[in-house]
SELOSE-753968 format. One record per residue (C-alpha): residue in three letters; x, y, z. Coordinates in steps of 0.25 Angstrom, whole numbers, padded with zeros to 4 digits, always signed. Each point is the difference from the previous one (the first is absolute). Layout:
ALAXYZ ...
//
This chain:
MET+0524+0301+0413 ALA-0010-0005+0009 ARG-0012+0003-0010 ALA+0008-0008-0010 LEU+0003-0012+0009 PHE-0015+0001+0004 PHE-0004-0002-0016 LEU+0008-0011-0003 VAL-0005-0007+0013 ILE-0015+0001-0006 ILE+0006-0004-0013 GLY+0007-0012+0005 LEU-0012-0004+0007 ALA-0008+0001-0013 VAL+0009-0007-0008 TYR+0002-0011+0011 ALA-0015-0002+0001 LEU-0003-0001-0015 ALA+0011-0009-0003 ASP-0006-0009+0013 ILE-0014+0001-0006 ALA+0006-0004-0013 THR+0005-0013+0005 SER-0010-0003+0011 ASP-0010-0013-0001 GLU-0015+0002+0003 ARG+0000-0003+0014 ALA+0009+0012+0003 ARG-0010+0009-0007 ARG-0010-0003+0009 GLY-0010-0002-0012 LEU+0003+0014-0007 PRO+0004+0000-0014 LYS+0014+0004-0002 GLY-0005+0013-0008 ALA-0007+0005+0012 TRP+0012-0003+0008 PHE+0009+0007-0010 LEU-0009+0013+0002 ILE+0001-0002+0015 ALA+0015+0000+0000 LEU+0000+0013-0008 VAL-0006+0009+0011 PRO+0013+0005+0007 ILE+0004-0006+0013 ALA-0013-0006+0004 GLY-0002-0009-0013 PRO+0013-0007+0001 LEU-0001-0002+0016 VAL-0015-0006-0001 TRP+0006-0010-0010 ILE+0012-0003+0008 LEU-0009-0002+0012 THR-0010-0008-0005 SER+0008-0009-0009 ARG+0009-0004+0011 ALA-0011-0002+0011 GLN-0004-0014+0003 PRO-0014-0005-0005 ALA-0010-0001+0011 THR-0004-0014+0004 GLY-0015+0001+0001 GLY-0009-0012+0003 ALA-0006+0000-0014 GLY+0007-0011-0007 PRO+0015-0003+0000 ALA+0010+0010-0001 GLN+0013+0000-0007 GLY+0010-0009+0008 ARG-0010-0009+0006 ARG-0004-0013-0003 PRO-0014-0001-0007 GLY-0003-0013+0007 GLY+0000+0007+0014 SER+0011-0010+0006 GLY+0010+0012+0003 SER-0004+0010+0011 PRO-0007+0013-0005 GLY+0009+0012-0003 ARG+0012-0010+0000 PRO+0009-0003-0012 ALA-0001-0015-0006 PRO+0013-0007+0005 ARG+0005-0002-0014 ARG+0001+0009-0012 PRO+0000-0004-0015 GLY+0014+0000-0004 PRO+0014-0006+0002 VAL+0002-0007+0014 ALA+0013-0006+0007 PRO+0001-0015-0004 ASP-0001-0005+0014 ASP-0013+0008+0002 ASP-0006-0006-0012 PRO-0008-0013+0003 GLU-0001-0004-0015 PHE+0016+0001+0000 LEU+0002-0008+0013 TRP-0010-0011-0006 ARG+0008-0001-0013 LEU+0014-0001+0007 ASP-0005-0011+0009 GLN-0004-0008-0012 GLU+0012+0002-0008 ARG+0008-0005+0012 ARG-0010-0013+0001 ARG+0002-0001-0014 ARG+0015+0000+0002 GLU+0001-0010+0011 ARG-0008-0009-0008 GLU+0009+0000-0012 SER+0013-0001+0008 GLY-0007-0010+0008 THR+0006+0005+0014 GLY-0015+0004+0005 ASP-0006-0010+0007 GLY-0014+0008+0000 SER+0002+0005+0013 ASN+0004+0015+0003 GLY+0012-0002+0010 ASP-0011-0002+0011 VAL+0000-0012+0009 PRO-0006-0011-0007 ASP-0015-0003+0005 GLU-0001-0013+0006 GLY-0014-0003-0005 ALA+0003+0003-0015 ARG+0010-0011-0001 GLY-0009-0011+0004 
//
């Protein structure tokens, strides 16, 4: 029974590694073509383990050029990810959305005539003349 379980684990690791290689991107493959990784994954036990460990490891952030997750302009500190990732953000975290919201509010105030041009703050005496 233990021998059968051992072989099932070996086959399961190989199947998992092969499926993961087939759906991986270039960065996870570390520069090797898919075919080479398929051959490596077919080596019992060691092949799938090598794939799993290398594909999950974080890329090294050396000093030669911008690494993944760093700003190319150098405004972020080395090794730290950029503050904003591409993709959806919450509306209250999006400056463009807040600007459009403010513009819409001002437009409505102008149309309804309720807005006197101020934003609710105490008026500046020097501005009224």
